C-alpha positions as CSV (number, residue, x, y, z in Angstrom):
1,M,0.0,0.0,0.0
2,I,1.1,3.6,-0.7
3,F,1.2,5.8,2.2
4,E,2.6,9.0,1.0
5,E,0.5,12.2,1.1
6,K,1.4,14.6,-1.9
7,T,1.3,18.2,-1.0
8,L,-0.8,20.2,-3.5
9,S,-0.4,23.6,-1.8
10,T,0.9,25.2,1.4
11,E,-0.5,28.2,3.2
12,T,1.7,29.9,5.9
13,V,-0.7,30.9,8.6
14,Y,2.0,32.2,11.0
15,K,5.7,32.9,10.8
16,G,7.4,33.2,14.2
17,N,10.8,33.3,15.9
18,L,10.6,29.7,17.0
19,I,7.9,28.0,14.7
20,D,6.0,28.5,11.6
21,F,2.3,27.3,11.3
22,V,1.3,26.0,7.9
23,V,-1.8,24.4,6.2
24,D,-1.1,22.0,3.5
25,T,-3.7,20.7,1.2
26,I,-2.8,17.3,0.3
27,E,-3.7,14.4,-1.8
28,L,-4.5,11.2,0.0
29,P,-3.2,7.7,-1.3
30,N,-6.9,7.1,-2.4
31,G,-7.0,10.3,-4.6
32,E,-9.1,12.4,-2.2
33,T,-7.9,15.6,-0.8
34,A,-7.5,16.8,2.8
35,T,-5.7,19.4,4.9
36,R,-3.0,19.0,7.5
37,E,-2.4,21.7,10.1
38,L,1.5,21.7,10.6
39,V,4.1,23.2,12.8
40,K,7.4,23.8,11.2
41,H,10.4,23.8,13.6
42,P,14.2,23.9,13.0
43,G,15.1,21.2,15.3
44,A,16.5,21.3,18.8
45,V,19.3,19.7,20.8
46,A,19.3,18.4,24.4
47,I,22.3,17.5,26.6
48,M,22.7,15.0,29.2
49,A,25.5,16.8,31.1
50,F,27.2,14.5,33.8
51,T,29.5,15.9,36.5
52,D,32.5,14.1,37.7
53,D,30.6,12.8,40.7
54,N,28.0,11.2,38.3
55,K,25.3,13.9,38.8
56,M,23.2,15.2,35.9
57,I,22.7,18.8,35.4
58,F,19.2,20.0,35.1
59,V,17.6,23.4,34.5
60,K,14.7,24.5,36.5
61,Q,12.3,26.8,34.6
62,Y,8.8,27.8,34.2
63,R,7.0,26.6,31.1
64,K,4.2,28.9,30.1
65,A,2.6,26.4,27.7
66,I,1.8,24.1,30.6
67,E,1.8,26.8,33.5
68,Q,4.2,24.6,35.5
69,V,7.8,24.7,36.7
70,L,9.8,21.8,35.3
71,L,13.3,20.3,35.7
72,E,14.7,19.7,32.3
73,I,18.0,18.8,30.7
74,P,19.7,21.8,29.1
75,A,18.4,22.2,25.5
76,G,17.8,24.7,22.8
77,K,16.7,25.4,19.2
78,I,19.0,24.9,16.3
79,D,19.7,28.3,14.9
80,L,20.2,28.8,11.2
81,T,23.8,29.9,11.8
82,D,24.7,26.5,13.6
83,E,26.4,24.3,11.3
84,T,25.5,21.0,13.3
85,P,23.4,19.8,16.0
86,L,26.5,19.2,18.1
87,E,27.6,22.8,17.7
88,T,24.2,23.8,19.0
89,G,24.6,21.4,22.0
90,K,27.9,22.9,22.8
91,R,26.5,26.4,22.6
92,E,23.3,25.6,24.7
93,L,25.3,23.8,27.4
94,E,27.6,26.7,27.8
95,E,24.6,29.3,27.6
96,E,22.5,27.4,30.1
97,T,24.9,25.9,32.6
98,G,28.2,27.9,32.1
99,F,30.0,24.6,31.4
100,Q,32.0,23.1,28.5
101,A,32.5,19.3,28.0
102,E,35.5,17.4,27.0
103,S,33.4,14.8,25.2
104,F,30.1,14.5,23.6
105,E,28.3,11.3,22.7
106,M,25.2,11.1,20.4
107,E,22.6,9.2,22.3
108,T,19.6,9.4,19.9
109,S,17.2,11.6,17.9
110,F,13.5,11.6,17.8
111,Y,10.5,13.5,16.5
112,T,8.6,15.1,19.3
113,S,5.1,15.0,17.8
114,P,5.2,13.7,14.2
115,G,1.5,13.9,13.8
116,F,1.6,17.7,13.4
117,A,5.1,19.0,13.9
118,N,8.5,18.3,12.3
119,E,10.6,19.2,15.3
120,L,13.6,16.7,15.6
121,I,15.4,16.6,18.8
122,Y,19.1,15.3,19.0
123,V,20.1,14.1,22.5
124,Y,23.9,14.0,23.4
125,S,25.6,13.1,26.6
126,A,28.4,15.3,27.8
127,K,31.2,14.4,30.3
128,G,34.4,16.0,31.5
129,L,32.5,19.2,32.4
130,K,34.6,22.4,33.0
131,K,33.3,25.7,34.4
132,V,33.9,28.5,31.9
133,E,35.2,31.8,33.3
134,N,33.2,34.0,30.9
135,P,30.4,31.8,29.5
136,L,28.1,32.7,26.7
137,A,25.2,34.7,27.9
138,Q,21.7,33.2,28.5
139,D,18.8,34.3,26.4
140,E,17.4,37.5,27.7
141,D,14.0,36.0,28.2
142,E,15.4,32.9,30.0
143,F,15.2,32.5,33.8
144,I,16.6,29.4,34.9
145,E,18.3,27.8,38.0
146,L,20.8,24.9,37.8
147,V,19.9,21.8,39.8
148,Y,22.4,18.8,40.2
149,L,20.9,15.5,40.9
150,T,21.8,11.9,41.4
151,F,19.9,9.4,39.5
152,D,17.7,8.5,42.6
153,E,17.0,12.1,43.2
154,A,16.1,12.7,39.5
155,W,13.9,9.6,39.5
156,E,12.1,11.0,42.5
157,A,11.6,14.2,40.7
158,Y,10.1,12.3,37.8
159,E,7.7,10.4,40.0
160,N,6.7,13.9,41.5
161,H,6.0,15.3,38.0
162,L,8.7,17.8,38.3
163,I,10.4,16.0,35.3
164,Y,7.5,15.8,32.7
165,D,8.8,16.4,29.2
166,A,9.8,13.8,26.7
167,K,13.4,14.7,26.2
168,T,14.1,14.6,29.9
169,V,12.1,11.5,30.5
170,Y,14.2,9.9,27.7
171,A,17.4,11.0,29.5
172,L,16.3,9.5,32.8
173,I,15.6,6.1,31.0
174,A,18.9,6.1,29.1
175,W,20.6,6.9,32.4
176,K,18.8,4.1,34.2
177,L,19.8,1.5,31.4
178,K,23.3,2.8,31.5
179,L,23.5,2.3,35.2
180,A,22.0,-1.3,35.0
181,T,24.6,-2.2,32.3
182,T,27.5,-1.0,34.4
183,K,26.8,-2.8,37.6
């Protein structure tokens, strides 16, 4: 069976700093037409940053979309000037935490909500953290606090719904699996 939906036309409804909202008119595999309301996003990078004493760095911040304070792993949008997701990850780690890392390892990438958005998140782990004397500045509209947690503390935060977003839940599960394989 053919699953592809051919785009017949695209209407940009909103063009923003972070996302664009478009409505595509498509041809379905059976020849009928339909519309798809889509969010276009440049992608993002998230960092599982580990300290030398095996704590992970989280950022505590308010998320307006859900009206809640969350603990999340450092992350940010890929800017058009960034050459690679890894460069974005290095920049975001320094901007949000004031650290640089000696090594980065690609963990995975995934689409956040492929039913309506094309946002692809790349997840890296970072080790060998070194505090930067004059780090890159945080975004002006970003108010965050760093939180350093052991695995058990992070899992408790997850159970208490302080960790509630997909990228950070993934990071916890990946951390749990790594701990299980190193015992």
